[in-house]
Backbone bond lengths (Angstrom), bond angles and torsions (degrees), N, CA, C in turn:
res aa  C-N    CA-C-N  psi(-1)  N-CA   C-N-CA  omega(-1)  CA-C   N-CA-C  phi
1 M - - - 1.474 - - 1.517 107.17 -
2 A 1.385 112.96 -51.65 1.559 116.13 -175.70 1.503 108.63 -62.74
3 E 1.231 121.04 -34.74 1.543 120.76 178.66 1.556 107.41 -74.35
4 L 1.217 121.63 -22.75 1.557 122.99 179.89 1.512 104.13 -77.87
5 C 1.368 121.11 -40.12 1.489 129.99 -179.58 1.565 103.70 -67.62
6 E 1.343 124.69 -44.88 1.408 126.53 179.77 1.604 109.38 -61.65
7 T 1.248 120.29 -41.16 1.483 121.41 176.49 1.551 110.46 -68.06
8 A 1.385 113.96 -41.09 1.450 115.80 -177.78 1.366 112.41 -66.34
9 S 1.496 114.36 -34.53 1.466 115.54 -179.36 1.570 120.40 -60.64
10 M 1.350 112.42 -14.62 1.469 121.26 174.87 1.557 108.15 -61.68
11 K 1.259 115.30 -31.89 1.394 123.77 -173.51 1.543 115.44 -100.23
12 D 1.420 114.60 -27.31 1.418 123.00 -177.70 1.444 107.77 -153.01
13 S 1.286 114.72 116.72 1.522 121.30 -177.63 1.484 113.50 -66.32
14 D 1.306 122.62 -13.48 1.403 122.56 179.19 1.535 112.07 -64.91
15 F 1.362 115.31 -23.93 1.508 121.47 -178.54 1.518 108.35 -73.21
16 K 1.348 117.43 -15.47 1.539 116.56 -176.94 1.594 104.75 -80.12
17 T 1.393 116.89 -30.32 1.451 114.97 -178.08 1.547 113.24 -73.38
18 I 1.373 119.04 -19.38 1.422 117.97 179.09 1.509 111.62 -101.97
19 K 1.327 118.78 -3.27 1.487 123.28 -173.01 1.647 107.32 -53.65
20 K 1.292 117.48 -53.17 1.453 122.79 -170.01 1.521 103.54 -61.29
21 R 1.301 117.63 -45.63 1.552 115.37 -172.02 1.493 109.23 -70.44
22 T 1.326 115.35 -34.54 1.528 113.40 -178.51 1.615 109.09 -73.27
23 A 1.194 118.88 -14.90 1.410 121.04 -179.84 1.488 110.66 -66.31
24 T 1.352 115.45 -27.78 1.422 123.70 -179.04 1.593 107.59 -65.65
25 L 1.307 118.09 -33.38 1.385 123.19 174.91 1.569 115.57 -63.00
26 D 1.397 114.19 -36.65 1.379 122.64 175.71 1.456 116.66 -49.95
27 I 1.332 114.95 -43.12 1.389 114.67 -174.51 1.442 118.70 -72.97
28 Y 1.352 115.30 -2.09 1.545 125.92 -176.85 1.567 105.97 -103.28
29 Y 1.208 124.00 -16.56 1.390 125.38 -166.16 1.637 112.99 -67.75
30 I 1.248 118.38 -59.39 1.529 121.54 -175.81 1.622 106.60 -78.75
31 P 1.383 110.91 -60.33 1.557 109.13 -175.13 1.433 121.66 -52.48
32 T 1.326 118.06 -30.86 1.468 119.88 -177.33 1.549 108.81 -83.08
33 R 1.321 123.29 -19.21 1.367 124.88 -175.17 1.554 115.46 -88.44
34 Y 1.227 111.26 -28.97 1.519 118.36 -175.21 1.432 115.76 -122.87
35 P 1.252 119.48 132.54 1.599 124.37 -176.94 1.567 108.25 -61.79
36 N 1.194 120.08 -29.10 1.495 115.23 174.90 1.549 113.06 -102.98
37 G 1.324 117.42 31.82 1.403 122.22 178.07 1.455 120.68 -80.15
38 L 1.388 110.17 -15.58 1.568 124.50 -177.92 1.610 100.92 -109.87
39 P 1.362 106.53 147.79 1.417 119.14 176.56 1.608 106.23 -63.99
40 V 1.229 127.52 -42.60 1.325 135.87 177.10 1.366 117.73 -125.43
41 G 1.411 127.52 138.50 1.346 124.36 173.55 1.500 112.60 82.07
42 I 1.432 119.22 -177.54 1.378 126.32 176.34 1.503 111.11 -118.60
43 P 1.277 115.04 159.27 1.602 117.24 -175.77 1.523 113.22 -51.78
44 S 1.400 115.52 -43.70 1.417 117.40 -173.54 1.425 117.04 -64.30
45 E 1.432 111.90 -19.59 1.503 119.73 173.72 1.491 117.36 -84.84
46 A 1.394 112.01 -25.83 1.468 117.58 -176.66 1.606 116.87 -95.57
47 Y 1.267 113.83 -16.49 1.426 117.98 -170.03 1.575 105.41 -123.80
48 Q 1.289 118.86 133.59 1.478 128.33 -177.74 1.433 110.59 -97.08
49 K 1.352 120.10 158.76 1.377 128.53 -176.06 1.556 107.08 -65.72
50 E 1.216 121.87 -38.40 1.428 125.12 174.57 1.530 113.34 -59.35
51 D 1.363 113.03 -45.25 1.528 112.87 173.16 1.585 110.73 -59.07
52 A 1.213 122.66 -46.42 1.397 119.59 174.89 1.456 118.58 -57.21
53 E 1.307 115.99 -41.83 1.487 118.57 179.86 1.463 108.30 -65.91
54 G 1.288 117.56 -43.21 1.519 120.11 -172.94 1.610 105.67 -65.35
55 R 1.406 118.90 -50.73 1.317 117.90 173.47 1.599 121.03 -51.51
56 S 1.401 109.63 -41.64 1.327 119.32 178.66 1.487 114.95 -64.21
57 R 1.341 116.67 -39.46 1.412 115.80 175.32 1.612 112.03 -75.86
58 Y 1.281 121.00 -22.88 1.371 120.16 175.27 1.594 109.15 -75.18
59 A 1.217 116.29 -38.99 1.544 122.20 174.41 1.495 109.11 -56.50
60 M 1.354 116.70 -47.25 1.459 115.74 -173.42 1.524 106.61 -70.18
61 K 1.311 126.97 -40.34 1.376 128.15 169.40 1.522 117.67 -50.29
62 L 1.410 110.16 -43.80 1.439 114.48 171.65 1.436 116.32 -62.35
63 L 1.360 114.13 -38.51 1.530 113.43 178.33 1.487 114.83 -66.95
64 I 1.341 117.77 -39.38 1.377 120.69 176.73 1.580 112.01 -61.49
65 W 1.384 115.27 -45.96 1.502 118.78 169.83 1.415 115.01 -50.20
66 L 1.215 118.43 -48.97 1.498 125.41 174.30 1.363 118.05 -55.86
67 K 1.372 114.32 -49.28 1.524 121.04 178.52 1.566 109.20 -60.45
68 R 1.466 114.40 -43.86 1.543 116.07 177.76 1.484 108.52 -60.37
69 K 1.295 118.58 -44.33 1.403 123.49 -176.99 1.488 113.98 -56.70
70 S 1.449 110.83 -45.53 1.517 113.70 -174.93 1.644 109.06 -74.19
71 E 1.312 117.81 -9.69 1.480 115.01 -176.94 1.516 111.82 -95.39
72 R 1.372 113.82 2.55 1.421 119.76 -179.05 1.654 108.75 -80.86
């Protein structure tokens, strides 16, 4: 996600402002989807419900922001 924002920021500087925050979503992408995505243990042991809920809320806010941006 951060890499995508970096590329988008070449056309629109607003993406630079969200790049750091979107990077927090990147750390959840592979490890939470695959049982062997973590060096030790399984995702259900490493991530808590509160983590998932927080990232989910942020992802929804990001989608709303992107939708508004695309409508301009």
